Structures are given as structure tokens and as C-alpha cells.
N, C-alpha and C positions, 0 to 999 in steps of 0.2 A: 578561638574563633572562627563563624563560619563566614564567608567571603561570596558576599555576594554575586550570581552570574553576572556577566555582564556584557555576556554576549547581546547583538542586536534581534530586541521579540518582535522589529517591526512587522517581518514579515512569516511567523513563525506559528505553524499550526498547534493550538494545544493538542495535548494529548489523553493523560489521565484524570479526570474528576469534572472536566470542561466541556462548557454546551461548543457546538462548532459558532465559530461566527455567522453570522445570519448574510445570506449571497445578494449583490445588487440585485433586486426586483428587475426584470429584464423578461419583455414577452417574445425576446430572441434567441435561440439557443445559444451557450457561454461555454466557454472551455477555459480549464484552469491546468498549470503545470506544477507537480509537486513533488518536489524530491524527497525520499524519506531516506533517512539515514538511519544505522543502528544495526541488527542483526540480523539482515533482510536477504542472503545470500545462501543458498542450501539448503532452504528450512521451506519450500512449498509458497514460499510469499508472491512471487510473480501466477501463480495459477489461482492462487487465493485472491488478488488483485484482480486476473481475468473474471473470476467466479462471480465476484462482489459485483463488477462492473455490468456484467453481464445483467447479473439479478436486479439492478437500477436501472434499465434500460439506456445505458450511457454507449456513447461510441470512445474511439481513441485506442491505446496503446499501453504497455506496459516493457522495459527494459534493466536491465542490469545494465552499472554502469563501475565503474575504478573507485567510487565512492559512495556508490548506494545503491536504490534504486528509482528509477525517474517516470512518472506516472504522467500522460496527458487525458484527461475526459470531457466530453462534450454531452451536453443535455441542459435543460432545463433547471432553473436555480434551484428545483424542488430536489428534482434526481441529485442534482452534485450536493446537496445539504446532506441527503442520506446515504451518498458516498461514502463524503467522509467520515459522515457519526460512524457506519459501520465498518470502515476501516482501520481504525482502533480500536475496536471495541471485541473483534474475532478473531483475532491474528492468529497466525497457526501456531500450537504448543511450541512451540523453537525458537517462535522470530521475538524476539526484541527489537524494538521502534525507542531509539532514543529520540530524536527529532523528525519535524516533517517541516518544509518550508513551501511554500506555496504562492505562485501569483498566477494572472491570466494571461491566457494565451490564445490565439489566433483562432475563432472558432469555424467551423464550414468544412473541415479539411479532412475528417474521419468518416467514414462508414463502417459499420460491428465495432467489436476490441479484440484485437489480438496481441500474443507476445510477441517482441519486433527481437530482431537481431540485437545482442549489447555490442555498448558501446567500449571502445578499447582503447580510446585515443590515449598518449601518452601524458598528453598535458591536464592540468585542474583544469573545471569547467568554471566557467562564469556565473557569477549569482546574484544578481539585480547590482552589476558594475560591479562587484568587491571578488577578489578571487578567492574560495571558498577553502581555508585553509585548516582551519581547528576542527576536523570533525576524520578519521579514519574510520573507512570500509572497517567492517567487522569478520573476521575470519569467523565461522561458523563450527566450532570444535566438532569434533567424530561425536556420533547418538548412538547408544544405544538401539538394539531392532525394537521395535515395535510389534506388541499386542498382534497388528493385521499379518505380519509379514512371517513373524512366529506360526499362527494359525495355518500360514500356506506352506508353511516347508514340514510341517506334519500333517499336513488333507495332502491322504492318494491322490484324490478330485482332481487336486491344483495343477496343473502345468510347471507350479515351481516347488511342487513334492521333493523332499531331499536335495533341492539344492542352495546348499550352502551359503552363498555370495550376494544373497539377494539385497535390497536394497529399496527402499521408497524416497519420496518427499519428507515424510519425516523420521527418517531414521538411517542407519551406515554409517561409512566413513565420509567425511568433509574433509577435514584442516589436512589430515595423513596424504590425502591420496588429489591437494589441490597443488599445481605448479606454478599457477599465478592467477591476477585477479582482472574480469569479477570472476565470478564462478560459472561456468558452463564446461557442459562435459569435453571440450575438446582442450580446457583449461584444465585438467587432470588425467591421474593416470590411465582413468577408461577411453581416451582417448582413442584409441588401440584396438576396440570396441567397437565394430558396426551396431549399433541395432538391426536383430532381424526381423521380419517382417510385424509378427505379433506384438513383440515392443514398439515398436515405432507404432503401431497403431495404438498401442497402449497413451504411448506420450504425443501424441496428438491428440485426442481424447480427450473434454473438458470432462468429462463426467466421471475417466477413472481416476483412479487413485494416483495412479504415476503419471499424467498429464503435467509434463516438463519435468519428471524425476533426471538432473540430473547424471545420477549413480546406480539408476537403473540395471536389471542385467537379467539373463535367466540362465539354463546348460546352455542352451543354443549359439546362444552369443556373446555372451561373456568369459571371464574369466574363468578355469578349473580346477577342482582340489585333487593331488596327485600323493602318493604316497614314494617318498624316495629316491624321485626324478621328476622333472620339467616334465612327464609327459600324462596323459591322463592314463587311469590303470587299462591293462589289454581285457580286452571281451568286454567291456562296458564301452552303456554309449547312455547320452544326455536321454533323462533325467536321471538315472541309477550310478552314473560314474562315481558321483560324491558320495554319494551316500553310503555307498562300498569303502571309497577310501576309509569313513570315518567307523566302520564296524570293524574293516581289520584293526586299524589303531587303537579303540576301544579294547578287541579281544586282547593286542598285549599290553595294556593298561592292566587287565584284569589279570594278565600273568607276572605281573611286575616289574612290569617294564618302563623304561624314560623314556618320552614321547616327545619332541621336538615340535614348539605348531610353529605355522604363520597367523597372525591375526593382525588387526587395524592398525597397530603401530611399531610393531617385532615381531620378536619371535617370545614361543613360551616353553617352557619344559612342565611334561608335566608326569606325574606319578601319583599309584592309586597314596592319597592322606589317608587311610585307615593301617598301611601296613608300614609296622616301624622298620622292617627291612629297606621294603624299597626307598619310603624317604631318607634311610642311614646310605642307600646307596648314593643318591641323590647330591647329598651332603658332601660325600666323599669325594665325587666326580666338579663338582660345581667347586671345592674347595670352600664353601660356607658353615663353618664349626656350629653356631648355635644362633645364627639371628634369623628371627622368625620369618617363614614360609608363609605366602598366601594360598588361599585354600577356597576353589571354585565350586559349586554349589548352582544344581539346575533351576533348582525352585524355593519357595519361603518352607516350602514341606518338607525337603531336605533339610534347609539348612537350620530348622528351630528341631532338627532332634541332635542337633550339634550344638549349640547356642542357644544363648538369649538376646531374644532382639525386642527393644522399646520401640516405642512411634515413631521417637526420632530419628533409631537407626533404620527402622524400615524405610520410612521415609528416603533417605540416602543412599538405600540400595535399588529402589525402586525407580530410582531417578533415572535420566536416560544419560547421565555420566555415568550409571554403573561403577563406583568407586570401589577400593578395598575400604571397609568399615574394620574394626575395631570393637569386638563383639568378647561379653567374656564367654569361655566356653561352659555347656552346661552341666552336670553333674554326671555322671553316667558317660559322656561324650566318646563316642569311637574313633574319634580323631589321633592318630599317633603320636605319645608325646613329643618325640622327637620332630614336628612340626614346628613348635614354639618352644625349645627345652628350657625349663622354670619360670614358666607364662603358666596364668590364667586364662589368658586372652588370646584369640584370632582372631589375625586379618581377612574375613570373610568377604568374596565379592558374587553377587549373581552371573550365570553365562551369558553374556552380552550381544554374541553375534550367533544363529543355526549354529556356525561351527561344533563352539566350546560348546554349546546347549546339547548338540548331538553325542559327542563326547564323551561328558557325564552323564545321561541319558543313558547310552550303551552300555556305558562302563560299570552301574551300579550303582556308583559310590561315588563320596566325594575326592575332587580330586586339588592334588599340590597343583599352583601357577604360576612360579616364580619368574621370572625374567631370563631370558634365555643366555646369560655370559656366564664366562667364568670371574675369578673374585676380583674385582676393578675394572674390569673390560667393560668396551660399553655393549650393548645392545645390538649383535646383528640387525638388518633389514633386508637385503640383498638374501635371495636363493643361493648366491654361489657361496657370499661368506658365511649364512648359518649349516652350508652342508662341509664347509671347511673347517671352521671354529666349533661347529659340534659335533663333531664326530666322535672326538674320546669322550663324549659326555650323553649324550642322547645314542638311544640305540634303535630309532625310526625316526623321520622328521615328515611332519604331513605340510607341503608346500601350496602355493594357490601363484597363478603366474598375474597376480594383480600387483603393479607396483607401489612400494611403500614409497612415497615420492620423500617421508619424514619420520623421525621415531615419535617414538610417544609411549613410555613407561604406561602402565595400572596409574590413575592417580590414585591417593591413597588419604583418609579422610577420619579423623577422631569426632565423636559425640560428645563437647563438653558445655555443660551450662544447659544441654536439650537442642545445642544446632552443631551442626557440620562444622569441623573447619579442616580446611585443606592442610595437610603435613605437606604433600607431594604432588606439585601440580601438574599432570600429563592429561592422558587420554579420558576424555568429557569437558574437562574444565579448561585445556590449555588451547589455545591463546586466551589469557586472559586481560578484557579490558577495563579498566576505572576509568571514568570521565572527572574531570579536576576542575577547577570554578576559577582556574587564571590560564591563561597562553604559555604555553612550552616551547622552546625554542627546539631542534632538532638536536635529539642526545640520544646516544646508546651509554646502559650501566652493563658494567660487566660481573657485577652479583660479586660470591664469595670465592672461597677453594676448593669448601665443600657444598654439597647439596646444588650445584653449579646452578645458575639460570639467569639469561640477561633481560633486558628492558630496553623497548625506546620508548621516547618521548617526541608526541609534535600535537601541533595545536593545544588541544585543552584535553589531551588524553594522555595516557599510557597503557601499553602492549607490556604483558610477562608471558616473557615463552615457558616452552615446557622445560621440563627437568631436566635436565644435563645428566649431573652427577659428581663423583668427586674429581677433581682433573689432579691424581697421581699417574697415570699411566699416559703414554705418549698415544696410544688409540682414544684415549678421553679428551686430551687436549683438541686431537684433531677433528673430532666430533664438536667442541665446543667453536672452533673456527666455523667449522659450518655451519652451524647452527646459529650464529652472529652472520653470517652472510646470507643464507638463509630468509631469516628473518626481515631482514633489512631490505632484501630483493621482493620479500611476498605484500610489504606494506607501502613498499616506495616511499622509503626513509633514506636523508642523506645525512648521515649526522657531520653536526657541526661541532662537537665538542664531546666528548668522553668522560664517565664518569665511572671513581675505582674507590676500593676499601685502601684503607690509610695502609696498612702493611703490605711491607716494600717488600717482602718474598713471595706474598701470593702472583702464582701464576696468572689472574686475571692482571694488578697492578703492572704486568709488565707486559701483559699482552696492551693491555691503555698507554702505557709510556711510549708503545714501540709505532703505535697507527700513525702519529705523525697528526693526530690532533690535538688539541688545546686538550689539559686535562685537569678535572676537578677531583682532587680525593675528598671523600667523605668519612668518618671515622666513624667506624664499625656498628657500633653501639646508638647512636647518634643517625645513622640509617634505620638501623631496627624498629626507634618508636620512629621515624616518618614514615614507614611503609606502614606504618597501623593509622597512622593521621592520613594519611594519604587515601586508603579505603573508605575516607568519611568527609574525605575534602576541606580536612582542616590544617588549619598550622598554627594551633596554638593560643598564649600560651598552655603549657601544658606538662603535669607530671608524668615523665615518663620512666618508667621498670624495664628493665634491657637486662634480662639473667640469660646466659648462655653459656659454653662451653668456654670459648676463647677468643680477644678480638683486643686487635693492634692500640693499647691505650693513647691520646696525646702525649702522653709527659715519658711515651716508649713504653710503659709497664705492659703488662697484661691485666687486661680489664674482664669485665664478665659479671658482675654482679653491682649494676650501674644503677644512678638513679641520676635520671638529667631531666631540668630543667629545659625544657624548650617551646622556642619562641620564634618563630618564621622559618627562616634558615639559620640562625643560632640555637646553640643550646652550650647552656653551665651543668658542667657537674656536683650534683649537691648531697650524694650523697653512696659509698658503697659495702658490701660486704669486707669484715675485717679482713682483712691479707694474711696470706700466708705461703710459706715457700713451697715449691716444688723441685725435685730433682731426676733428672734425665730428659728433661724433656718432652715430644712428645711420646716416651716412653711411659711416662706420667698420667696418662689419657688412655694407656692398654693397660694400666695397671695402677686397679682403685686401691689397690693398699699403698702406695708410695705418694697418695693424697692424703690416705689416712695419716701416715708418716708428717706430713708435712702440717694436720691440723693440729697431732699432734702437736708437734714440736712449737709451736704457735702459741697453744695452750699450756705451754710447758707439762704437756704429760708423757711427754716423749724419755724411754717408749713403753714406759709401762701400760700403757692404753692399744699400744699395737704391737699385741705378740702374733703376728703374722710373718714375721722376721726372723731367720737363723742367727745366734749371736755376730758370725762375720757379718751377716748382711749390714745388721743393724750399728756395726763399727765402722763401713763404710760407708753406708750412710749418714752416721754422726761425722764422719769427715767432710761431708758433703753439705749439709747445712751448715755445718762453720765457716765453708768455703763462701764470700758473698761471689765469686765465680762462678762456682759450678750449683747455687742454688740459689732460682728464679721465684721474683716473689708473683704472686695474683690475689687479684679479688673475682675470683671464678665462681658462679653458683654451679654450674654445672661440674666442677671438680668438687666442690664443696658434696655435691649429691653425690658424686665418687666416692668420697673419703665415709659418709657414713653407710653407705652400702657395704664398706669394705668393714668397719665395726662392729658393724651386727653380722657381720658373719655370711651376708647375701652372694656377695663373687667380689676376689680375688685379683684378678687377670679377666679383663673383659673382652668376647671374641668379636667385640662390632662397636661399634660410637653408642654411646644411650643405654648400652646394658645394663650398667649397675643402676643409672637414674631409673629406667623402665623396670627394672625387679623391685625397686625399693618402694617403687609408690606403690606397688601393686602388692606386696605384703602387708601397705601400712592396715591398720583397722582400722575400716572408715566410718564407725561407730566410736568412735577419742574423738574425744575432747579436747583432751587436757595437752598443755602446748609446755616446751620447755621456757623458760623467765625470758623474756626479749628486753634486751638490754642496749640505748642509743649510748654511745659517746661522741659527744661534739666537739670539733675540733674548728679552728679558723680557719677561713675556704680562702684561697688565694687566687687571686683573681674577681674577688666577686664586692660586693659590697659589704662593709666592715659588720653592719646589723645581722650578716647571714652568717651561718655556721656549716661547716659540712658535718653530715652524720655518720657516723658507721657503726651498722650491725656488729652488737659484739656479739656473738657466738660460742669465746671459745667455755665457756662454762659449760656447755652443753656436754662438751666431751667427756667431762667428768660426771655430769649426771649420768651419760648415755651408761657408764662401765658404773656407776654405781644402782641404776635400774639394774642393770641385766643382772648384777650380782645378786639382786634382793629379788631372784625369779618372775621379775617382768619380762614379759613377751617381747621380742623384738617388732613384732607388729605392731606393737601397743609403740613401743618408744619410736617407730618409721613415722608414726603416725603424730608423735609431739613434736616429732622434726619440723615435717608440713604444717602442721600449724602454726610454731612457731615462728614459719619464715613469711608465710602469710598475716601473723601478726605484724610483724615488721614495716610490709608494708603501707599496712594501716595506718603507723607509726612515723611514720617516714612522711605520709601524705599530709598527716595534720601538721608536722609541723612547714612542711613546705608551704599548705595556704592556697594552696592551687585548686582550681572548683574539680578540672579534668584532668583523669591518671587513662594514658596509653600503656595496656602492658603489650610487651614483644620478647623473643626471641625461643629459642630453644626450650628452653624449662620451661615455659606456657605452652608447651605441648603437653604436657604432664593434668592431666585431668584434673586429681585431684590437688593441685595445689590452686593450678586456674580457678577452678571450684571456687575453693575455701579463701582465693585472693577477693574476688570478683564478690560474694558476699561479703566481706567484712568490710570493701570498701561503699558496696553501695547501702549498705543498713548505715555506715558510717556520713551519711548524704554525699559522696563524692560520685562523680557522673565519669562512667567506665569506658572504657573503650575497648574493644578484645576484637584480635583476627577472627576476622569471618569468610573472606572470599581472598586473603593474599595470606599465603603460609606463613605464620610464628618463626618458621627460625630460619638458615638461611637461604632457604629456596623464595624470599621475599624481602632479601636484601634489595635485591635491582631497585625495586618500587620505591624503596626508601630512601636509595642514592639518585635516583632523578629527581623525589621532590625535595630533598634537602635543597642540592643541587638548583634546582628551578628558585628556590625561596630565597635562595644568598640575592639573585638578582632584584628581589622586590624591594 
């Protein structure tokens, strides 16, 4: 169900597609006061307003506020009408206007048009006699370097030639340097760098591209780059100093060294991506056995020599977000296999700052660019922390003295169904703002234990913060607490409630219980489905298909392959995968062979179909399976993927989360349309109406069928495709039985491109309306959004 927008539209300026309302026809000049909400700070919006007003021959002013931008314009009705039409039609590329509210003001007070000092008042402004609570300021994410700044960096005749930390109104750091709102230089980490005379001239000239650019700097007045110390390199002076550092660092990279580099939201570890020895050395020092490493390229020409780039991937890579995008390697690719062992894909990104661009250009080859942290530890963001923590990993460190206020890992997206889907929300995408059709109380959602990210609700918005990561270490938990405090402070939200997962042992659950605030617990898979619905501003009813590794079920069992009927803040479990036992707890998630043993037991094929164990191991496992206290029953789709990866001999012990599923997907023959037989077992559904049924996908016959196909010489690639296709078919068959028009797909398994596209295709051709993630990560990184939406809908 779509909820109509209930806000007061009586004084809201139309934005897209609506003609501006005619103004009262008076002979004297009129004055209008406009409040503009959305992404209108840190994107050159005030300079744009000033130029537009001057072009329309209007007097007045524009200023930032804690909620957006306020404009006063004075002039004839015709000029005001022109200004209003142009204001929404020609906005800067990074700006996104959510709403404009307008009222008449007193005329005759202004001469000329100017940008005035920002309004930093702590109180919320009154608008038409009502407190304006339902719109938050949108914090602008960091933006990749624009083409004009890149050209300046490479132009020997330009005064910013070789200056690696340049930016303008259309590019450069925002979120990671901002200390508070509104976005002005004095509220960023550039406040300690006063503008030089030349930068001041550019800043004050409305004809200049850097007119009121809050992040502008140059080599004479801005932060500087250095190698292995906090001082500029000896014997150099602006503008040559930065370039000299990068030339020296690139020489080290060409020689096989590992170089740590301070970027926008943290540090990278770089090495030669074409050198097996360099990559293996990096893996050894970083303690990262097989998990794929991202690779950074200087431009599309260099990238397309190594990988296949379709139009959708090209658009994603070329976006100001500049994320990591998963691509298929080109045949004859020169990248070391050690970059992504066992995979045909590579996570690729284009260099998004002059610093990175020059390092790759000077090195003359693609470079591995992975987060500069040891295994399971958070990435450092200060020079001191990096020099201490990375001393045993990096051979050299490229530093600069622009302070990183908050961390932001590189965003990761995957093109699914021709559209980019975020897998990790970081630099360029965070913080993510979702507009919703209902008023939400101020709430904090704590997310999950893996891929942790927090979210805040106030008014009609949810804001999802940046990726924090797994919370296995004390340092990661400190980073989590700091992020909660930082986001609440930046957005000026004081939560009255805190929302968490149902799992009692998650750190995030304990954090919620210890907060002193009223706590609302949301079941894990309900939150996944709700996160998808929130993207579309919907409440249901919908069939939610939530497939992931594990989640604490309402009955205390491990769920993970769920079909839920979601309506508002309520859900009913209407189906699942057939349950199977696991032995070893978390160890089963690291050893796909244990998952295979569990499905073989459920299918009465144990130990015939699981030759991955010695006789002694089989005896111990048999004893464990026979003990109700040692075997845990689950319905996990993620563990089912692990099991088939083991049965097909893909991987028996995983080196990172989702490795078995990822490699099983890559193994599959995408042209194969065969599938295992889909059988649904109907069970009486406790707690539902007597006419309803609970549907279980009985995959057990697939175990014997897999063994039969392998014996007769069928390739594992074909069997993997049949497995994926059968899972997709099961989604369609259960959707038909549930009788709901809308189906929402969520959970980590829907990061699987093959599965997601097959499910969406079958459901769409079957007449269903499919909602799939496009802005919120489908995995646990988006969980906090669903927690907030589900909790809010409980109150309706």
C-alpha cells in the first residue's frame, strides 16, 4: 500500500513537472522568502542561487541554515516568476531539492544580491507559525574529483598543477570533513587553513567556478602531502612538493612495495595489482587469506584492458560516488590471480582524487587499493594511528594534514538487473537519506552484528549512516559507539527510543539494552523486508522473501530462508526452506563441509554424499547429529548455498563470509535453464487462520540428484545453475500460493546477481510486482532502516 503524503501543501512550491503558481499582479516590487530543503549544502547551491537571482535582476540574499537554505528575493512579479522556474530547473549536478516552502516577505529592504552569513541557531525555526520538524538537513556525501579539477591538476600552466588535495563547489570531501551543520568552512576540518589572497579572490568572485566553495584550497594555503612524516618533503616548495611525494611513492610501488595512502575517509593499502609477489605479501601482512581485494584504475582505457565494462557498470563507475563495482575479468587479464583467488571477477574503481590518480598514473599499472587495517580491525583515520597501526604492514605511508572527521570506507555496488545495487554504504553514498510518507518519532536503530551500520529517524525521514563493519573486536565496538554519537550530534537528533535486533547476544542488542532508552526489538528477517519496503515508502501487504545466513527467529530457532507476509508493523511467517541440522555453531559458517553434512543428514544421505570427512570425523559428527544438544536446526538459505558449494567441491573451508556462495554463483553456467524439481510441503500454520498454510521448500531430493548428475558426468557448472534456478522457481511457487500482488526481496542472498535476476524475472513474468533493493543494501548493512520502519509502523 502506498500512503498519501499527509504534509501541509498549502505553501509548498511545486518542484518537478509543475508550473509555478502565478504571483499577485502588483505594480510595486514584491518580496518572497523561500526555504529550500534537501541536498543543498556543499554542492554549490548558494552560488547557484546568487547567480540565478542576479541574472533575473533581483535583490536579496541567500544563507545556509541548520535545516537547508533560506532565500529572500525582491523584484517584479515577472522576475520572481522567472526566478522560481529557474531555481528548480537548472540546479547544480550534486544538488537534490526535496521541497521548497514559500511565503511573502517585506519588500524594499534589499539592494543587490549577496550570500550572507549562515544561520547557526540551535533552535528549530518557525515556519507559518508551526515548528518545522519533519525535514532534516541532508548531509552531502563526499564527491569524486570533477573533470575540471582533474584538468587543473594536470595542467603545468595552472596554479594548482600537481596539487593533490584540490576541490571546488562540485567535488571533493564533504561528509568526512564536516564537523557540524550548516556546511561552511568554519565547520569543517579546513577551518585551520585560511585562504590565501588568490584563493580569497576566487572565493569572492561570482564569475569564478570556486565562488563560495567551502572546501577550496591550494598548495600555498591548504593541507599538504608528505611521505612518512607530518612535514612537507625537504627541498621542495609549492606547487611541486605534492607531486614529488607522489612520484617517490609510485617508484616504491613499481618496485613491489606496499604503500599506505591517506585518502578522503581513511587509509588505503596500495600495491602493484599485476604482481603476484606484491599481492601475496600484502595478504600475508594484512592477514587476509583469500578475500577479494579491490583494484584502482586511472581511467576507463586502463580498466577496459583488464575487465569487461557494460553500460550500467560504466555509469556506476563514472558517477561522483566513484564506488567499487564488481566486473568480470577480461580473458588475458594481467591482474594477478591473487587479487581475487578462485574468482573470475574483480572489484574495480576509478581513481577518485588527484592523489590516487597520480599514483596510478605514475606507477603505470593498476593498483590494489584495500582498506588499511589488520584483520577485523577498523581502518585508521588519523596520521598518528596510521603510523602506529600500519608500521608492520606498509613499507611507506603517504600522509596529508587535512583531518578526517569521520571514517568512510569505499562504497561497493553490484549491477543487478541492469541497475547498481549498494552492497556497502560508504564514501559517496553515506549518509543515505530516505523520505517516508509518515511522521516518525526520533529513534535510533542499532543494526546487526555483521556489516553494522546505524540509522536515525525523525519526522518523515530515515538517515542511514556509513558502513562500520563486523563488531568482533573491542576497537570495532569503540568505532561503533563513536559513530552513534557522531551521527546523532551531526543531525541534531536526540532519540526517544532505540530499536535493535531480536538476537539477545548481539553487541548491538546489548548496546540498546544499556542505553537507558525504551527498547523495541524487531525480528531480523522482518527488518530485512521492512528495509526494502521503506525504500519505496510502502507498508504492505507484501510477501517478503528474506534469505540470508542466520537470524534469530521468533521461536528461538535459527532462521534464514524465510517467506513472510508483512502488513504494516506486523508479520506472519508463511513459509521457509526445509530445516536441517548444523554442528559446531559458528564453525559451521566457516566450514561449508559441515553444512553439507547437515543437508545430507536431513536428506538421509549421510555419509554417502559427503566424502569430505575422514572416518574419524564422520563418527564424531554422527554422534553430534544424534544429540539434540549438539546439533542446531536452521532454515538458512546462506548455509544451503554453503552446503552445495561443498557438495560440488568448490570450497570446503571458507576464508571469508559468503565465499562459498560467491564462488558457487561464479561457477554456474548462466545459459543453463534446467532446474531441480521444486516440491512444496504444506503444513498447518500455527497462529494463522485455519485456511492458511505454511509452505516448506523441500530441497532434500536435490542432494541425491546432485550426486547422480555428477556420477553421469554432468559438470558442476550445470548443477550449480540447476540449484540456483530451482531456488528461484520456489519463490514463484510460494508467491502464487500466498496470493499477494507485491513481493519484496531482501537479505544477503539477494546480493547474488544470478539468483536475484532469476527470481525477479520469474516473478515479473508471473504477474507480480517486485520490489528489490536499489538504494539500501540488501544485506545486514541495511538492517537498521528496516528496524526503524517496522518499529514506526507498529505505532500506526
